[in-house]
N, C-alpha and C positions, 0 to 999 in steps of 0.2 A: 604283685606287691604284697597282697594279703598272705600268700604262702611264705614269702620271705620273712615277713614279720613273725608268723607263727613259728617258723624254724628258728628264728632268733631267740624267741622266748623259751622254746622247748630245749634248744641245744646250748646256746651261748650263756644264758643266765644260769641254768643248772650247773654247767661246767665250772662256772666261777665260784660255785659254792662247795665243790668237792674238797677243796683244801681245808675246809673246816668241818670234816666229817665227824670227828670225835665229839664235838659239841652239838652236832645236829640231832643226836638222840640223847634225851635226858636220862642221866643215871640217877640212882637214889641220892647221891651226894649233891646233885645239882637241882633237886626238886624245889619248886617255888612254894612260898607260903601262900595262904588263901588271899591275902591282901595283894600280893604281887600278881596272882592270877587275874584278879579283878581289874588291875590296871593294864593288863596285857591287851594290846590292840586286837580287837575281835576280827575273825576271818572275814566278816562281812565287809571290811574295808576294801577287800579285793573283789567285791561283787560287781556284776554287770547286769543291770536291770533289763527287763524285756522291752524292746522297742520294735514296732513294725514300721517299715519304711514303705511309703507310697511314692511312685515315680511315674513318668509318662508311660511306662510299660503297664501300669495299672489303670491308665485312663486319664491321668492329669494332662492338662494342656502344655505344661512346662514345669521344670524342676524348681525354679526359684519362687518360694512362697512368700509373698509380701504382706498378706493380710488373711485373717481367718475370722469367721463369724458363724453364728447359728441363726437360721431364719425362724420365723414364727411357727412354721410347721415342724421344726426340729431338725431340718436338714443342715448338714455341715457345708459351708461355702468357703472356698479359698480363692484368693486373688493372686495371680502369678504375673510374670513379666510378659506373658502372652495370653491374656484372657482369664476368665473366671471359670469355676466349675463347682457343682454341688454334688454331694454324696448322700445316697439314700440307704446306705448299709449294704448295697449290692453292686452298684455301679456308679461311676462318675459321669455326669452330664456336663459337657463343655458349653459355656455361654460366652460368646464373643461380644465385645463392646460394639455399640451401634456405629461408631466412627473408627473402626479398627484400623483403617488405612492411615488415619491421623495418629492414633495411639491406642494400642491394646495392652499397654503396660499399666497394671493396676497398682496404685499407691496405697489406698486404704479402702475399707469397707465398713458399712454399718447396717445391721438388720433392724428395721423399724417394726413397731408393733402392729402396723397395718399390713404386714406381710410383704412389704416392699424391701428391696435391697438398694442401698445407696453406695455407689462406687465412684471413686475418683481415679482418673487416669493421669499418669505421669505426663506433665506438660500437655494435658488435654482438658477435657471438660469434667463436670460432675454429672453422673447419670443416675436416674432412678428407674429400677426394673421391677415390674409387677405384672403377674399373669401373662408373661411373654411380651409385654409392651414396654417401650423405652420412652423416657422423657429426659432431655438433656438441658443443662444450665451452664452458662459461662459468664464472663464479665458483662456481656450485653444484657444479661438478666439482673445483674446486681451483685454477682460474686466478686470478691475482692481481687482474686487472681485465679487463673486457670490451673495453677500449681497448688493442689490441695493435699496437705500432709495427713490430715485426720478429720474424721466426721464423728459427731456425737449427738445422740438423741437425748433430750432433757425434758422433763415435765416441770412446768412452773407451779406456783402455789395453787392455781385454779385447776390443775390437772390437765392443762393444755400442752400439746407437744410443740417443742421448739427444736430445730436442727441447727447445730453450730458447726462451722467449717473453719478449720485452721489452715491458713494458707501462708505463703511466703511474703504476703503483703498485708497481713492483718487477719482479723477474725470477721467472718460473715455469719449472720443469723437469718434463718428463714422461719418466719412466724406468720401463720394465717395467710400464706401466699405472698407475703411481702419480705423483701430483702433489706438488711441493714448491715453496714460494714463499720467495724471499729479498727482504728489504726493509731499511730502515734499523734496524728493531727487532731483527731476528734475524741480521743479517750486516753486513759492513763495506762494502756497496755505497755508492758515492759519492752517488748520487741514485736515487730510486725511478723517475724518469722516464727510460726506456731508449730510445735512438734507433736503435742499431745493435749487432750482435753479430758477432764474427769469431773463428774458431778459429786460434790461432797454431801455428807449427811445433813449439814445445816442449811442446805439450799444454795450455797455458793458454788461457783464453777471455777476450777483451777485450770490454768493454761500453762503448760510447759513450753517455754520459749527459748530463743537463742541467747537470752541474757538473764534468765532466771524464771521466777514464777509470778504470774499475774492472776489476781483473784477477782472475779466478777460477782458482785453482790448488790442487791437493791438497785440495779440499773447502773452501777458505777464500777470502774476498774481501779484497783490499787496494787502496788508492788508489795510482794511479801519479802520481809527482811530475812536473808539466808545466812547461815554460818559461813565463815570465810572459806571452809572447805568446799562449799557448794556454790558460792557466788563467783561472779566474774566469768562464768562460762555457761554453755548451754545446758539446760535440763531437758533430757530427751524423753523421759517417761515419768508419768505420775499416776497413782492409783490409790484407792482407799481400802484400808484394812477392815476386818469384821468388827473391830472395836471402835471404829470411827476415825482412827489415826490415818493420816495422809502419808503415803510413801512416795518418795522421789528417788531417782537414781542419777548419779553423775559419775563420770569416769573415776572408778576406784572407790566410790562411797555410796552407801545407802543412807538416805535421810528420812527420819520418821518424825512427823509433826503431830503432837498431841498435847492438849491443854496449853496451847500457845508456847510450847517448848519443843526444841529440836534434840533428837538423839542421832548421833552419827555412828555408823558401823563401817569400818574398812572392809573391803572385799579382798580377803586373802587369796593369794594365788592368781589374781587377775593382773595381767600385764597393765602397766600404768597407761599405756597408750591405747589400750583396748576400749572401744566405746561400748557402753551398755545400750543395747538396741531394743530390749523388750523387758517389761515389768508386768507381772500378773499375779493376782491373789486367787487361789483356788478355794472351792467350797470347804475343803478340809482345813483351811488356814495356812497352807503352804504358800510361801512367797517365792515365785520363780523369777530368776533374772536371766535374760538372754543377752549374750555378749558376742563380740566378734570372734572369740576363741573358745566358746563353750557355754555351758548352762550352769548356773549357780542356784542352790536351793537353801531356803531358810525354813526348816521345819517348825511347826507350832508347838515346840516343847519347852521354850524359854519361859521363865517366870517374869522377867523384866526385860526391857529393851537392852539393858546393859550386858546381859549374858547371852545375847543372840550370837549364834555361830553360823556363819555363812559357809556352807560346804559345797564343794564342787560336785556336781551331779555327774559322776563318772560312769560311763557306759562302754568303755573300751576304746582303744585307739582307733579301731576300724571305724566306729561311728564318728568319733570326733574329727577324724581326718576327712570324712566324707561330707559332713553336714555344713561346714563353713559357718558364716555368721547366722545367728538366730534372730530373725526379723520380728517374729510374732509368736505369742504363746496364748493358747485358748483352751477352755474346758467345755466339753459337751457332755451332757448328762452329769452323773455324779462320779467324779474321780477320773474321767477320761481326759487326759491332757494331751494336747496337740502342739507340736513344735514346727513352726514354719521356718525353714532354713534356706540358705543360698542354694543348696544342692538336694533338696527333697523335703517331703512332709513326713513327720515321725509321730507315731502314736504311743503314749505311755499310759499304762494302767497299773497303779500301785497295788501292792498286796498279792502279786502273782509270784511265780517261781523266779528265782534269781540264780544266775550261773556265775562261776568264777571267771574272772577276766583273763586276758592273755598275759598279764604280768606274772601269773602263777606258773605258767608253763603247762597248764592243764587244758587250755582251750583246744578244742577239736581232738583231744586225746581220749581213747577208750579208758574208762575207769573200771577196773576189775574188782576193787574192794575199797571200802571207806571205814576208817576206825578213828574214834576219838579217845585219846588216852586220859587217864585220871587228872592230868595237869591242865587239861583244856586244849592240848595240841591236837592236830589232825594228821592222819596218814592217808594217802591216796595211792592205792596200788594200780599200776599201769603196766602195759607190756614194755615200757621203757625204763622201769625202775619204780622206786618208792619215793613219792613226794611227801615231804614233811613240812607242816606249818607249825611254828612255835614262836616264842617271844623273840627269837633271833631272826624271824622272817621265814622265807621259803628256802628249802634245801632239797637236793635230789640225792638219793642213795641208790647206787647201781653197782655193777660189777667192778667199777673202778674204785669204789669206796668200800668194798667188802662184801657185797652180795654175791651169792654163788650163781644167780641167774636174774636177769632183769625183769622177767615176766612174773609179777607178784600177784598171787591169788588170795592171800589171807594174811592178816596182821593181828597180833594180840600182845598185850603186856601181861605177863604172869604176875602172880602175887608177890614175887620177890623183886619185881621191877624190871625184869629182863624183857627185851623186845624180841618176839618171835615172828619171823617172816617166812611164810610158805610160798614157794616158787613153783613154777611149772617146768620142772626138769632139773632143777638144782638141789632139790631137797628142802630142808628147813635151815634158816639162818637165825642164830641167836646173837643179839647184842647185849652184853652184860658187863658192867664195870669197865666200859670204854673199849671192849674188845669184841670182835666177831668170832663166832664159831659155827662151823657148818656141820649139820647132821644129814647123812644120806644113807643109802642102803648098806654102805660099809659099816655104819655105826649101829644098824638094826632097824632103820626105817623101812617100811614095807615097800615103798616105791618113791622115786625122786619127784614124782608129780603129785604135789600136795595141793588139795582143793580147799580145805577148811581146817581151822584149828579152834579148839575150845579148851578151857581148863575147868575140870569138874570140882565139886565141893571138897574132895579129898586131895586137892592140889595136883591131881594127875593131869597131864597134858595129852589131849587126844588129837591125832592127825589123820584126816581123811585123805587117802591116796588112791591112785589108780589101780592098786593091787591089794586092797584090804585096809584095815584101820590099825594104826600103831598107837600104843599108849606108852607114855614116858613118865616114870615115877621113880624117884630115888635113884636116878642115873641108870635105871633099868628099862629096857625096851621089850614090849610084848605086842605081838601082831595077831589080829583076828581076821578070819576069812570065812568063806562059805562053809568051810569045814567045821567052824565053831558055831555057825548059825546065822551068819549074815545072809541077807537076801541076794546080794551080789558083791563081787569083789571091787568093782569100781564105785567108790564111795564119794558122793558129791557134797553132802552136807552133814553137819553134826549139831546136836542140841541136847542140853540137859534140862529136863522138866522139873517142876517143883517137888515131885516125889522121888527125885534123885535118879530117875531113869535116864539112860543115855539113848538118844534116838539117832538112827543112821539112815540117811537117805541115799540110796544107791541107784544105779542105772537099771536095776532089775527089781526094784521094789523097796519097801520100808521095813526096817528091823528095829527092835528095842532090846536093850540089855538092862534088866532090873534084878538087883540082888543076885548077880551071876546067872540069871535065867534069860535065855535068848528067846525072842518071839518075833515072827514075821507076819505081815498082814497081807494075805492074798485073797481073802474072802470078798464077796461082792460088797460094794459101797465103800471099800477101803482103797488106798492107792494101788493095790494089786501089784502088777508087774510094771507099773509106770516108772519113768525116770523121775525120782524125787530130787529136785534141784535145791530146795531151800526149806528150812524149818524155823518156825518162830512161835511165840506164845503171845496171848493177849491178856489184858487185865482180869478177865473173868476166868482165867485158868485154861482156856481152850488152846489147843495146839493147831497150828496151821501148816499144811504141807503143800508146797507149790510143785507142780509137775511140769514136764516138758511140753505136753500136748493135751492134757485132760483137765486143765483148770486147777483149782485148789480144793483140798480136802480139809475139813474142819473136824477135829476130834474133841469130844467132851469127856475128860477123864472121870467126871462124876457119874455120868450116865452110860459111859462107854459106847456112845452113839456117834456115828459118822454122818456128815453132810457134805455134799459136793456142790461147788459153784463154778460155773463156766459161762461162756458167752451166750448160752440159751436159757439159763435159769433166771429166776427173779429173786434177788437182784442179779443183774448180768455183769460179767467182766468184759473189758475191752477186747481181751484176747485170751486164749487158753494156755499160752506160754507164760508161766509165772516165774519171775526171777527172785522176788522177795516180798515179804509182807511186813508192814509196820503199823503201829497204832499211835495216834497222837493223844494228847492229854484230854481231849474232848470225847474220847471213845470212838473216833472215826478211824477206819482201816484204809490203808494205802497199799495197793497191789501194783508192784512194778512188773509190767508186762512187755510184750513185744510190740505193742501199739499204744504206748503211753502209760500213764499212771491212773488206775481206777480208784476213786475214793467212795467208800460206802459207809454209812453210819450204822451203828448197832441197831437202831430202830428199823432200818430196812431189812436187816437179817432176821429180825424178830417178826416181821410181817411179810413173809414170802408170797402170800396170796394177793397182796396189794400191788398195783402197778407202780413200780419204782423206777426212778430215773437216776441211776448213779452218775456221779460226776467223772468225767474223763479228762485228765490233763494231758495236753500234747505240746508240741512246739509252739502252738499259738499262745499257750499259757506261760511260756518261758522255758520249757524243757530244751536242753541242748540237742536232744534227739528223741524220737518216739520209741527207740529201741533201747531197752535197758540191758544191764549186765547181771549175771548170776550172783546173788547175795551182795550186790553192791548197793546197800542202803542201810541207814541207821537213823535213830532219833537221838540228836545230840543233847547235851546237858541243858540247853536252852529251849528244848522242845521243838527244834526245827527238824523237818523231815529232809534227809539227804538222800539223793539217788545218784548212781553212776550210770552213765549211758555210753553209747559208742562214740560220742563226741563231747565228752567232758562231764564235769560234776555240777550239780545245781541243788538248791535247797528251797524249801517252802516253810515260811514261818506262819503257823496258824494264828498266832497272836496278832499279826499285822494284817491278816486277811480282811478285806472289806467285802462283806457279803453283798452280792448284787440282788437286791429285792425290788429294784425299780422296774415298773412297767414301762416299756418303751413306747414311743410314739408310733402309731400305726396310720398309714396313709393309703387311701385309694387314689393312685396317681393318675390313671387314665381309664376312661371308659370309651371304647371305640367300636365302630361297626367292623365286622370282619370283612376282609377284602375291600376295605375303604380307608381313606385317610381322614375321614371325618372324626373329630373328637369333640367331647362335650365337657363343659365346666363341671367341676365336682360339686354339684348342687342337687338337691332333691327335686323330684317332680319333672324330670326331663320327659317330654312327650314325644314318642317316636311313631312313625308311620307303621302300618301293619306289615309292610315288607322290610322294615328295618328291625328284624327280629333275630339277627345273628350277632351277638354281642360278646366282647372280650373285656374282662376286668384285669387291670394291672395294679398291684399293690406292693407295699414295701413296709418292712419293720425297721425302724431307725435304731437298730442295735449295732453299735460300733465296736463290738468285740465278738470274735468267733462267729462272724456273720454267716458262714456257711451252715451253722447249726440252727439258723432261724427256720421255724416251721409255721405253716398257715393252715387254717381251717375255714371253710366257706359254707354258705347256705343261701339259696335263693328261694324266698317264700313268695307265693305258695307252691312254686314249681317243685321244690324239694321239701319233703316232710322232716328230714333230719339233716344235721350238718355232716360234712365230709370228715374223713379221717385226717390226721395231721400229715402234711406233706411239705416238701421244700420248694414246690412250684409256686412262683409268684404271679402266675397267670391262670385265669379260669375263663373258659369260653362256653357259651350256650348257643345252640342253633335251633332254628324253627320254633321259637317261643310263640305260643298262642297269645292272642290279645288279652290284656288285663293289667292290673296293678301289681308291681313287683317291688320287693325290698331285698337287695343283695347285702349280705352281712359277711364280714371277714374278721377272723381272730388271728392274732400272732403270738408265737411263743419263742422266747429267746433261748440262748444256750443254757441259762440257769433255770429254766422252767417257768419264768415269769410270763403270765398270759396277759396280753393286752386286747382290748376290744370287748364286744364287737363294735365296729364302726359300720355305718350303713350308707347305702346309696339307693334311693328309690327312683323308680321310673315307671312310665306307663307306655304300653304298646297299644296304639289305637286299633279298634276293630277295622276290618276291611270296609270299604265304602258301602258294600252291599249289606252291611249290618246297620248302617245309619238309618235314622227314622225317615229322612227325606228320600233315601233310596228305596226303603221299604214301601213308603206311600206311592212313590213314582212307579215302583215295580208292580204294586197292586193295581194301580190305574192301568199300566201297560198290560198287565195280565188280564184285567177285565176287558180292555180294548181288544186284546188278542183273542179272548173267548168270543167276543161279539163278532170280530172279523172272521174268526174260524167258523163260528156258527153260520154267518152269512155265506162264507165261502163253501161251507158244507152244503148249505141249502142250494146255493147256486150250482155247485157241482152235481148235487142230486138232481136238480132240475135239468142241468145239462145232460146228465146221463140218461134221464128220462127222455129228453128230446132226441138224444143220439139213438136211444133204443127205438123211439117212434120212427126216427129217420131210417134206422136199419130195417125196421119192420116194413116201412114204406119201400125201401130199396128192395127188400126181399119180395115184397108184394109185386113191385114193378118187375123184378126179375122173373118171378113166377108167371106174371102176365106175359112178359116178353118170351119166356121159354115156351109158355103155352102157345103164344102166337107163332113163334118159330116152329114149334113142333107141328102146329096146324098148317101154317103156310108153307113151310119148307119141307119138313120131313113128311107131313101128311100128304101134300100134293105130290111129292116125289114118290112116295109109296103107292099112292093111287095110280100114278102114271105107270109105275112098274107093274102094278096089277093088271091094268088095261093092256099094256104091251104083252104081258105074259099070256093073257087070255087070247089075244089075237095070234100070238105065236103058236099057241096051242091049237087053235083052229086050223092054222096053216099046216101044221105038222100032222093033224088028224086027217086032213084031206089026202095026204101022202101023194099028192100029184104035184110034185114040184119039179118044174123045169129049171133051167139055169137061172132064169130071171127070178123065179120064186125063191130059189135057194139063196140068191143074193139078198132078196128082201128080208128073208128070215135072219140072215146074218147081221144085217143092219139093225134090225129090231133087237137082236141079242146084244149088240154093242151098246145100243142106247140104254138097254136095261142095266148093263154093267156100269156104264158111266153114271147113270142116275144113282145106282146103289152106292158107288164110291162117294158121290156127292153127299148122300145121306150119312155115310160113315164119317166123312170129314166134318159135316155139320154136327153130328153127335159128339165127335171128339172135341170140337170147339166148345160145345155146351158143357161137356164134362170138365174140360180144363178150366173154363171160367167159373165153375161152381166149386172146384176142389180147394179147400182151405190151405193145403200144403203148397199151392202155387201162388199164394197171396204175397208175393215178394217180387222185387225188381229183377233179381237174377232169373227167376222163372219166366218173366215176361220177355226179357231179352233173349233167353234161350229158345222160347217158343217162336219168337219172330225169326231168329236165325234158322230154325228147323223149317218153318214155313217157306221162307225165301229160298232156301236150298232146294226144297222139294218142288217149288213152282218153277224156278228159273232153270234148273238143270234139265228139265224135260222140254224146254223151249230152245229156240235158236238164238236167244239173246245172251251175249256175253255179259257177265255181271262181276262186280267187285264189292265185297261185303266187308265193311270196317266196323269192328266192335271194340269196346273198351277192354283193356287188359284186366282190370279188377273192377268188380261191381260191389258196391256197399250193400250191407244188409238193411234194406228198406222195405217195410210192409206196405202193401197196396190193397185198396178195396177191390173187390171182384169186378164191379162195374167199371172202375177206372182202367184196370188192365185189359178188360174186354174191349172197351171203346178204343183204347190205344191200338190194340191188335187189329181191330176191324178197320180203323183208318189206314194202317199200314197195309193190311190185306187188300183193301179197295184200291190203294195207290198202286200196288204191285200188279193186281189184276188188270188195271187200266193200262199199265205198261205192256203187259203180255197181249191183251186183246185189241188195244186201239192205237198204240203209239207207233207201231211198225219200227221200233227202235232196234238198233244193232247192239248197243251197249247201254248198260245202266250201272250207276254207282249208288250204293246204299250205305249210309254211315249212321251209326248210333254212338252218341257221345253224352258224357255226364260232366256237368260243370256248374258250380254254385248252386247245388241242390236242384238242378233242372235236368230233364231228359229231353234230348233233341234227336229227332230222326229225320234224315234228309235222303230223298229218293230223286235222283236226277238221271234222265234218259236223253238220248239224242234222236228221239223220234220226230213225228210230224207235228206234235204240239196240239194244243186245244184252242180252238177259235174262241175269242172273247173271254178267255180264262182270267185275264187281269182286270178288264173293265167291268165284266159281269161274272165275278167268281162264283156267285151262288146259283145264278140262273143258267149260266153256260153249261153245256154238257148235259148229261143225263141225271138220273136219280142218284148215281153213285157219288158224284161230287157234292150234291146237296146233303146226302147222308153223312159224308165226311165232315162237313162244316157243322152239322147238327151235333154230331158226336163230340167234336172239339169243344163246342159251347157247353155241353153237359159236364165235361171234366175241367173246364176253365183253361183250356189249352189255346195256344196261338197257332193257327194253321195258315200257312202261306202257300199259294199255288201260282207259280210264275211260269207262263208258257206263251208261246206264239207259234203261228203256223210255220212249219218246216225248221224250227229252231229248238225243238225239244221241250221238255217239261221238267220243272223242279218243284217238288213238294216238300215243305219244311213244317214239321210238327214240333212245337216246343211247349213243354208242360212242366209246371212246378210240382215236384214230387212230394212237397209238404202239404199240399191241399188234399 
């Protein structure tokens, strides 16, 4: 639909003007007088102001905006037909009503001074919202009706707050927690159906009702007498002007009440059946009217009420078709106007760039050149032809009306009143005395592609073409090329400076013709071989040369010095592609670039070492596109800066600019623990635990224009000694903060460089509990107790070690005694016996008289000697084994037992079965322990071999629960009285076994009976 409308204005309207071509271009005979020019409708009548639309795609809950307000913190709130939302300059946060299933349709809103928001739901309740908590009221609390059309906060004479609620069944007042209702029965209110409430300067309260105006004063209601044009019908809106006058609006009329007199102003252009839905007075004095079919504006330029002119606030058919009824109008900050409509929320900021609307045919059209003629008319070059605005309105000149080519690159009126049009491919077209004439290469033009046209002081016309420069004077053509001194043949721009020099910007550099002398500038710091797209001068005589990719070069003819400015210098440009440069009447420079318009004041150029922040105008400021067109800019006769972009023409009036010097509200919105949902109220002194030391701060700058340019700077004292640099991040996190007192500070800077803040948030991180006095005292006591316990334990351990040492010494002494006794009793006696037998054997051998019997006796003695010697060796091995430290472990004991059993039983006639554990743990044993265990086992095995007469024996060694168990079971004759008299039965061997078991704390069981075998079980704890 939008494309169809654009095509309609671009094609249909211009074609309707072609039939009037001759009068579309003013000839000398048709020039207007000065008075006639002043009365001519200004081109601004076709302006389209900048509006930004917000929709659900931007975060709104719904498109129909029924109410707007600003809360105490400065956040913008809107009420829609499906919930509320507030805006912090970065995002919208949706807030649903508490009984949304009943009604989430918002009818009205009121921001109270206590930071609460009052919201009425359509056919629902009235809700109060503060700090995330809701409180609801309805007829059961004293409200006149659940249908509340408006809410107003009013201060009485004592400075106390009263809330008034206009309903469809009367007026309700909430004061000091009590409700009171006024209706037709108990008061003089005109109608119980209340549409709007306004507090006047004299302390009275005005109520716009379905039947007129009721005024509440001194506790009483009275009807206000209205003019007949306003009476007999509903008054929907009422407000107060800056001068104290009361304004009301009714279908088709605005009524102003001042000094007890009414002034009526008809609203021209408003349909008679169109209802006025909004009335608002801005801080600048503008009165805004919202209607069912558009917005009306009453600027504060009238001297008296009688000369008020209500103008339609025209923003283009695209906007008007989309917005629907205007339900509410609101101002946030200074000059930021918001329109709540049926189909969206719109933001308007006056004093910004203004574009030409779609009625001109230029909307969305590339503008290749702009020219204002001496009569006050405008020409706009486009690829579709030349658009002219004059007293006759808008006309299109193209190939059907006399142009040689529709792509217009340059326009100028010569001193004789002729209009010259340079085209891209058709040469130059001249309109003079009502006729067109075409000049091209056949007439002497260097090339049919004409980029720029100027007329020099001597009336010569100069044409920059793609193949040199052509000069036209006295019907004669002269062409200049590189052969004459030009830097390049493709000439982009022309300019004549105050010294009468002609400057030529080419695609290969810059040239100048002065007094028939050619000069090109190829040295360093000059444009060199750059593409010079545009040339202009400033009020101080400097020349400015815009290039395709190297920024702009400034030349001072007085000092002959060059300076370069680009996107890296100070001041910096938005982009290095420069299309044109202009200067306003305040000495500020505007550079049309590939990324918007950069504005730099002369003071910034004079202080290059200072940190400068040039202003950059983009589509957010009202430009139709951020991409400009070559040489498509002018300063018109009224001082307005015009620029042509790839999508239309727009202008900026420095006189109407409202400088933004307001410091915006800055908020610390949330302080929360990282990886946690816990949040804290925005108050100083929050005390956190020592492990709650990972914090994130979220903040916002309530700048409602060019929000993406908002910057922040932070500092956490004493953690950070300096503040951070400016950044657009709205979050700052800290991790592993040590305990202590902290103050977090944040600054905000808006698009205009206004710095807000700092605002602070203080908090305390408690030290760990081990830093607390009670913990230190307790720890000290525990430490002292630990020292005492340790000292006692040390003393006890020392004493224990001494006792163990004494015990070991006693054990060693006992072992020595035992070994000595064994050596004396066993080894000594055995060796003595061997010696005696050896002596006797020697005497027998010495006699050498040995018969058979003698020889047999000698052999027996020899065997006895060998057996005895082996017994001595075994005894010595046992002693050595028991004394060796390397055998002080369980594995060695088990292995020694296995070796002994194999050696003893293999030489006997007894079949044996030996069962040993698969794995043996590493357990250290005392020497006496392992010796006694072995001797018990040895004695038991010897008893089996010598006395049991057994045929089979089973020997098992097992480990379980830290105990060693050895079981020896035979099938021999058994031991008499072994069970009833285990100690005394048998010989010394059994008694020795029991004694040795007692020494090591072992349990020894001997189970036997005659002719049923014997079972010996030894069980000992390995930990003893």
